[in-house]
C-alpha positions in Angstrom: 96.8 141.2 69.4 99.3 138.9 70.3 100.9 135.3 69.8 100.5 132.5 71.5 103.7 132.1 73.1 103.6 136.0 74.1 100.2 135.6 75.5 101.7 132.9 78.0 103.5 136.0 79.6 100.7 137.6 80.8 97.5 136.0 81.6 96.3 138.0 84.2 95.6 140.7 82.0 92.3 138.4 81.0 91.5 138.8 84.8 91.9 142.3 84.8 90.2 143.3 82.2 86.9 141.2 83.6 87.5 142.6 87.1 87.7 146.4 86.0 85.0 145.6 83.2 87.2 146.7 80.5 85.6 146.1 76.7 89.0 145.1 75.1 89.2 142.0 72.6 92.3 140.0 72.8 93.2 137.8 69.5 95.6 135.3 70.0 97.4 133.8 67.1 98.2 130.5 67.5 100.7 128.4 65.4 101.8 126.7 68.1 105.5 127.8 68.8 107.5 130.4 70.1 108.2 131.9 66.3 109.7 134.9 67.5 112.0 133.6 69.9 112.7 130.9 67.5 113.5 133.1 64.4 116.0 134.9 67.1 117.6 131.5 67.8 118.1 130.6 64.7 119.6 133.9 63.1 121.7 133.9 66.3 123.1 130.0 65.5 121.8 129.2 69.1 119.1 126.3 68.1 121.3 123.8 70.3 120.9 123.9 73.7 123.5 122.6 76.1 124.5 119.2 75.4 123.3 119.3 72.1 119.3 119.4 72.6 116.7 121.6 70.8 115.8 124.7 72.6 111.9 123.5 73.6 110.4 126.2 71.0 106.9 124.2 70.2 104.0 124.8 72.4 103.8 120.9 72.0 101.0 120.0 73.6 99.0 123.4 72.1 98.0 125.5 75.1 93.5 126.0 75.2 93.3 129.5 75.3 89.5 129.2 75.6 89.8 127.5 78.9 92.4 130.0 80.4 89.7 132.8 79.0 87.2 130.5 81.1 88.9 130.3 84.4 89.2 134.3 84.6 85.3 135.1 83.4 86.2 135.9 79.8 84.4 134.9 77.2 86.1 133.6 74.3 86.0 132.3 70.4 87.5 129.7 68.3 88.5 130.7 65.3 90.6 128.5 61.9 89.9 130.6 59.0 91.5 134.2 58.7 88.0 134.5 56.4 85.9 134.4 59.6 88.3 136.3 61.9 87.3 140.5 61.3 83.8 139.1 61.8 84.3 137.3 64.9 86.4 140.8 65.9 83.4 142.9 65.1 80.7 140.2 67.1 83.1 140.6 70.0 83.3 144.2 70.2 79.8 144.7 69.6 79.2 142.9 73.5 81.1 145.8 75.4 83.3 143.0 77.3 86.4 141.5 78.0 86.6 138.4 75.6 89.4 136.6 73.6 89.4 135.4 70.3 91.7 131.8 69.5 92.8 131.8 65.6 94.5 129.1 65.2 96.9 129.6 62.3 99.1 126.6 59.7 
């Protein structure tokens, strides 16, 4: 389980899981921002970059994790309601192959 910002740091994990036939389920929790970095910047008073501009911490336009997974040969599912997340994870685990679940958060 990883946030959308953190998922951008190592997309090659998808390719490696597919190549090595690792039955892992990647769950990307997507709130369309680097939430942890944004909070750290706020706490430390670092919300402005040079020249008074805001630091770019929002992922806009949003990232297409389904397309990213497909580009590595990994299947994906998008969910938007937390009530369906558990069933979606169970179904992915039963397939026994690398897969990605893109969970949109508000």
